[in-house]
Structure formats: C-alpha cells, structure tokens
C-alpha positions, -999 to 999 in steps of 0.1 A, spaced: -1 0 0 15 33 -9 -10 52 13 -38 36 34 -71 49 23 -96 57 51 -133 63 52 -152 77 81 -188 65 87 -206 92 108 -201 130 108 -204 139 147 -178 155 168 -157 123 173 -157 118 137 -142 154 132 -116 147 159 -105 115 142 -105 133 107 -81 160 120 -60 133 134 -58 113 101 -52 146 80 -19 149 101 -4 117 92 17 110 61 11 75 53 -24 75 48 -54 94 33 -87 105 44 -106 95 11 -143 95 18 -170 100 45 -206 88 49 -235 103 67 -273 95 65 -276 130 50 -260 143 18 -259 177 31 -241 167 64 -216 144 44 -207 172 20 -202 197 48 -177 173 65 -159 165 34 -155 203 27 -143 207 61 -116 182 61 -108 182 23 -122 148 15 -128 140 -21 -156 117 -18 -188 118 3 -218 96 5 -253 103 21 -256 64 25 -235 42 48 -237 13 23 -221 32 -4 -190 39 16 -188 2 28 -190 -8 -10 -163 17 -22 -136 -4 -37 -110 24 -32 -113 24 6 -89 1 28 -103 7 64 -133 24 78 -136 42 112 -171 38 128 -181 68 146 -219 64 150 -239 63 183 -233 29 202 -265 11 192 -252 16 154 -219 -2 159 -227 -36 154 -249 -32 123 -224 -8 104 -194 -28 115 -209 -59 101 -218 -41 71 -181 -30 65 -169 -65 75 -190 -82 48 -178 -57 22 -141 -67 30 -131 -35 48 -109 -33 78 -126 -17 107 -118 4 136 -149 9 157 -155 33 183 -159 22 218 -180 7 232 -174 -18 206 -211 -29 209 -237 -29 236 -230 -62 249 -206 -91 248 -228 -114 227 -228 -87 198 -191 -84 202 -183 -121 199 -205 -120 167 -184 -93 152 -150 -110 161 -161 -141 144 -174 -123 115 -140 -106 110 -123 -140 113 -147 -155 87 -139 -126 63 -102 -124 70 -102 -88 78 -87 -64 104 -109 -52 133 -100 -32 163 -120 -12 190 -109 25 190 -98 26 227 -74 55 221 -62 58 257 -43 25 253 -21 40 227 -13 73 242 25 77 250 17 86 287 -4 53 291 26 33 276 50 50 300 30 44 330 26 6 321 64 5 315 69 20 349 48 -6 364 64 -35 346 98 -22 356 87 -24 393 92 15 399 63 15 424 67 -22 435 37 -44 435 5 -27 427 -19 -27 456 -47 -1 445 -59 17 413 -83 46 416 -99 62 386 -128 85 379 -145 100 348 -175 118 353 -190 152 344 -223 170 350 -247 170 319 -282 184 323 -309 159 318 -322 155 284 -342 125 274 -333 129 238 -297 132 243 -272 103 234 -262 103 270 -296 98 285 -315 79 260 -315 41 266 -324 36 229 -290 48 221 -271 30 247 -270 59 271 -257 60 307 -223 65 322 -208 30 322 -208 25 283 -197 59 275 -173 69 303 -170 38 327 -154 18 300 -122 40 303 -114 34 341 -123 -4 336 -100 -6 304 -74 13 321 -72 -10 350 -71 -42 331 -44 -26 308 -20 -23 336 -28 -55 353 -31 -76 324 -58 -98 340 -96 -100 346 -109 -93 382 -118 -123 403 -148 -103 417 -168 -73 406 -190 -53 430 -209 -21 417 -237 1 425 -256 27 403 -281 53 404 -308 46 376 -324 79 371 -356 90 353 -337 84 322 -339 45 330 -300 44 325 -270 47 350 -266 83 357 -237 76 380 -219 44 394 -192 33 416 -174 -2 406 -150 -23 426 -128 -47 409 -110 -73 432 -81 -93 422 -69 -126 437 -34 -112 441 -44 -84 466 -52 -56 441 -83 -34 444 -96 -10 418 -119 18 429 -135 32 397 -165 55 391 -183 73 363 -210 97 361 -230 119 335 -249 137 363 -220 148 385 -184 162 384 -163 133 394 -129 143 379 -108 127 356 -78 115 373 -61 82 382 -38 69 409 -19 36 406 -5 29 443 22 3 448 42 -9 478 71 15 469 53 45 454 25 61 436 17 72 399 -6 101 392 -21 107 359 -44 137 355 -72 133 329 -60 99 325 -83 91 296 -66 116 274 -32 121 292 -1 135 279 18 135 312 22 114 345 43 117 376 58 89 398 63 96 435 80 75 463 59 70 494 70 100 510 56 122 482 89 130 465 89 131 428 110 102 414 103 105 376 80 126 353 67 120 317 53 149 295 49 146 258 22 167 242 3 152 215 12 158 179 -24 164 171 -50 157 195 -41 121 207 -60 101 182 -32 97 156 -16 71 179 -45 46 174 -48 56 137 -10 50 133 -14 15 150 -41 5 124 -19 17 96 9 -4 109 -12 -34 113 -26 -31 79 9 -28 63 21 -58 81 -10 -80 72 -22 -81 107 -58 -90 116 -58 -75 151 -36 -51 171 -11 -70 195 -14 -37 216 -51 -38 217 -63 -74 208 -100 -85 204 -98 -106 235 -93 -75 256 -123 -58 239 -145 -89 248 -131 -93 282 -141 -55 289 -178 -62 274 -181 -91 296 -172 -72 327 -197 -45 318 -224 -71 311 -218 -85 345 -222 -48 361 -253 -40 342 -268 -73 350 -264 -65 387 -282 -33 382 -311 -48 361 -301 -25 332 -314 -39 300 -312 -19 267 -341 -17 242 -336 -47 217 -313 -68 240 
C-alpha cells in the first residue's frame, strides 16, 4: 500500500476529531466520508478536504477504493455498521464501546475472522505515550507491587431524555460511555480479569445509569476503585498505588503526562509529551501499521481485551437490572 485509504462512517464530533488526526499523518489519506444525509456528508467533506462523500453508509462500505473504515456512529449503530463493512471486505476501527454487549462483540469478532479482515476497538487511551510509559514504570517495578488503582471519569450534563447520554435507545448512561475508560485502564495495567466485581448505580428518570461506583477485586491483593457519571463532576484523574510508590495521571483518559512519586511524596520521575495532533493519531498509526504488516488485530489492543471488557460491563449491568431496548 502506498497510502492507506480511510473512510469515516458518521459525521459527529468524534468523527471530526479523528478526521483531524488522520489528516496529520503522512502514510494515509482520508478518502471518503458517509452520513445518513448528503448535506452533512458534503459539509464534513468540505471541512476536512475529503474528495468523496456519501449520504448512504452502504455506499462507503461498498467503495472499492477504501481500505479501512472508522465507525463513529452512536453505540447502538456499531454492530450493524461494522458488520456491513466487514461483509464488504473492509478493515474496521470501531469506536468504543465496541457494541452494547458481549454477545454482539463475539458475533463481530467471529465475522471478522470469517472474512479475514482487520478489526479493532478505538480505545485510544491505550495508545497514548503517557499510558505506555505508565505501564512501563509498573512493569519495571518502579512502584513495587501494585496494590490499588483509583480512577474516575464523570461530568455534569443536564438531563435531556433525547440526548445520546440519557437515551436508553442509544445505549445511554455513564458505564458504556465513560465507565469503560477506567475499567479498560485498570485491566490494561494489570493484564488480567478481576476475580470479583462489585458495583452500585443510580438509575435515574432516564432509565440509564447516571452515576456508578465499581470495585474490581483481584486474587493477588489488588483493588480498583472506579467511578463514572453523567450527572456529577467526578473528575478525570487516576492513581496507581504500589508498595514503593504512587503514579498520578491527570485526565488519564486523554493524558499526555504522568508523575511517579515515592511513598514520601517525593517526585522520582516525570513524563510529559504533548500530542502531535490531538491524541487520536496514535491509534490511527497502529491501524496503519497493522494493515501494512497484514495483521488482523492489534497486539496492543487485541480483540480478546475488547471482549473481556464487554463481559465485565455485562456483569455490572446485570447486577443493576439495566437492559437496553432490543437486547
């Protein structure tokens, strides 16, 4: 491949962020975009200098000049659009959460194997240089044995029953949209599934979880204290505490820095590397690398990890009695 040719399916804010990242890379080209509306597709194409635009998702999936498609539609549209792209032989980078539940995730993974195409969840946090550095510090034993991880991701959003965040028909709620980040962050560093999952949520008038608290307990003595919310400002920071020290990461889900302390609060090491564009370029570069090397999944974000996280979130929702329409 001279330049990997990308298409974007969806024209919302996250599609725009990813388009900017793609346009900053030299080894690929943003070649097409699709929306359900010709007008929105054309506006997006003009904004990001894209040659082709479609007012029909199927036409993008069928375009023979596209190598890989980024899925940027609401959660509940991930399964259908990803399936459509895979069946047209396209590699897919699908936004998180990959699907609404693990059953649908398993179906897409099986389908990608059947059609022999690349598939990855767009969990961009795992590819950030700061995240990779923190994991390196942990693996090197810089804070000794990990004992505790604390991470929160929550903000206040005024209740609107029609908004993506509060609408159960769109997979709304804090867990799938925000809680997936601290859960993924924890499992990324520990490289294992929890032995016990305990959680509690406030299911509001919206019929979705408006805030939640999740405890992941591991048999090796590690506890993770995680929370997310769309109805309260919970912060965005993470702390990884070990026997010999602590790592603090501000805005962990989009971090470009991290600080390592000893147990007396002295700074031992620091990492600071501003994004070259907006942080989404790192996951895009990984997809480009995998496609050039003929890989069907990313070693850094394998499909097993995606499925494991979906299974954890299924367990959590089951304990709350939260079921989405159509499940």
